[in-house]
C-alpha positions in Angstrom: 25.6 -25.6 3.0 26.7 -29.1 2.0 28.2 -30.1 5.4 24.8 -29.0 7.6 24.3 -31.8 9.7 21.6 -30.7 12.6 19.6 -28.2 13.9 18.6 -28.5 17.8 16.8 -26.4 19.9 17.8 -27.5 23.6 16.4 -26.3 26.8 19.2 -23.9 28.4 17.0 -22.9 31.2 13.5 -23.2 33.0 12.0 -20.9 30.2 14.3 -20.7 27.1 16.1 -22.5 24.2 18.7 -21.7 22.0 19.1 -23.0 18.6 22.3 -24.8 18.0 23.8 -25.7 14.1 25.4 -28.7 13.9 28.0 -29.1 10.8 29.8 -32.4 10.0 32.2 -33.7 7.2 34.6 -36.1 7.2 36.9 -34.8 9.4 34.6 -33.5 12.4 31.8 -32.2 14.0 31.3 -28.6 14.7 28.1 -27.2 17.2 27.6 -23.4 16.8 25.1 -21.2 18.3 22.7 -19.9 15.7 23.4 -16.2 16.9 27.2 -16.7 16.0 26.1 -17.8 12.2 27.2 -15.2 9.7 24.1 -13.2 8.2 25.0 -15.3 4.7 24.7 -18.7 7.0 21.4 -17.3 8.5 20.1 -16.6 5.2 20.5 -19.7 4.2 18.8 -21.6 7.4 16.0 -19.1 6.7 15.8 -20.3 3.0 15.8 -23.9 4.2 13.2 -23.4 6.3 11.2 -21.8 3.9 11.8 -24.5 1.4 10.9 -27.1 4.2 7.6 -25.2 4.6 6.7 -25.0 0.8 7.0 -28.7 0.6 5.2 -29.2 3.8 2.2 -27.0 3.3 1.9 -26.2 -0.3 0.6 -23.0 -0.9 2.4 -20.5 0.8 2.9 -16.8 0.0 6.7 -15.6 0.6 7.7 -12.2 0.7 11.5 -11.9 0.7 13.2 -8.4 0.4 16.6 -8.9 -0.7 17.6 -12.4 0.3 20.6 -12.6 -1.4 22.3 -9.4 0.3 24.2 -11.2 2.6 25.7 -14.0 0.3 28.5 -14.4 -1.8 28.1 -14.0 -5.6 28.5 -17.6 -6.7 25.9 -18.7 -4.0 23.1 -16.2 -5.5 22.0 -18.0 -8.2 21.8 -21.2 -6.9 19.6 -19.7 -4.0 17.2 -18.1 -6.2 16.7 -20.8 -8.2 15.8 -23.3 -5.5 13.4 -20.9 -4.3 11.7 -20.1 -7.6 11.8 -24.0 -8.2 9.9 -24.6 -4.5 7.0 -21.8 -5.6 6.6 -23.0 -9.2 3.2 -24.2 -8.6 0.8 -23.5 -6.1 2.7 -20.9 -4.1 3.7 -17.4 -4.9 7.6 -16.2 -4.1 8.2 -12.4 -4.0 11.4 -10.9 -3.9 13.3 -7.8 -4.1 16.8 -7.3 -5.5 19.7 -4.8 -6.5 22.0 -7.9 -7.1 22.4 -8.4 -10.8 23.1 -12.1 -10.5 19.6 -12.6 -8.8 17.8 -10.3 -11.4 18.9 -12.4 -14.3 17.5 -15.6 -12.4 14.2 -14.4 -13.4 12.6 -13.8 -16.7 11.2 -10.8 -18.2 7.6 -11.9 -17.9 7.9 -12.0 -14.1 10.0 -9.4 -13.4 8.8 -5.9 -12.2 11.2 -2.8 -12.1 10.4 0.0 -9.2 11.8 3.3 -9.9 11.3 6.8 -8.7 13.1 9.8 -9.4 13.4 11.2 -5.6 11.8 10.3 -2.3 9.5 13.2 -3.2 8.0 11.5 -6.1 5.9 8.2 -6.4 7.8 4.9 -7.3 6.6 3.6 -10.9 6.2 0.2 -11.4 6.2 -1.4 -14.6 6.9 -4.9 -16.0 10.1 -5.6 -17.5 8.8 -6.9 -20.6 7.4 -3.5 -21.2 10.6 -1.7 -21.0 12.6 -1.2 -24.2 16.3 -2.2 -23.2 18.9 -2.5 -25.7 21.7 -5.2 -24.8 22.4 -6.3 -21.3 19.4 -5.1 -18.9 22.0 -4.6 -15.9 24.2 -2.9 -18.1 21.1 -0.7 -19.1 20.5 0.1 -15.4 24.0 0.9 -14.3 24.0 3.3 -17.3 20.6 4.6 -16.4 19.2 3.9 -19.5 15.9 2.5 -18.0 13.8 5.3 -17.5 10.6 5.5 -14.9 
């Protein structure tokens, strides 16, 4: 969010606060209550918090189920790469995704494929590097060529 200027947590009552996000560019400033942001904007805010925590505290563990589910396709790649970069050294980042763009941002060595034939069968977990895929992984998943 290139126009993000500030986040405030002002007191709005005796025992309550409300996050307010401020956006600004050369044309003006806009204050929006956090709850009025879109789901994608909230994901970006959470991502910023996770990145800041990783920078401040170092060794973090982050498991995020489908963080890319509310993002526009052009935003997914940079979003995932930012998280991966922040967690390269002393931290661990695990995410789940059904988004082909997000899946492409991980190498075969650090990608697991989870699959089950039905809700009555156990989930099979395999490293992607152990699966024989001819051509594009995403195309193979769409065609059902990746067997559990």
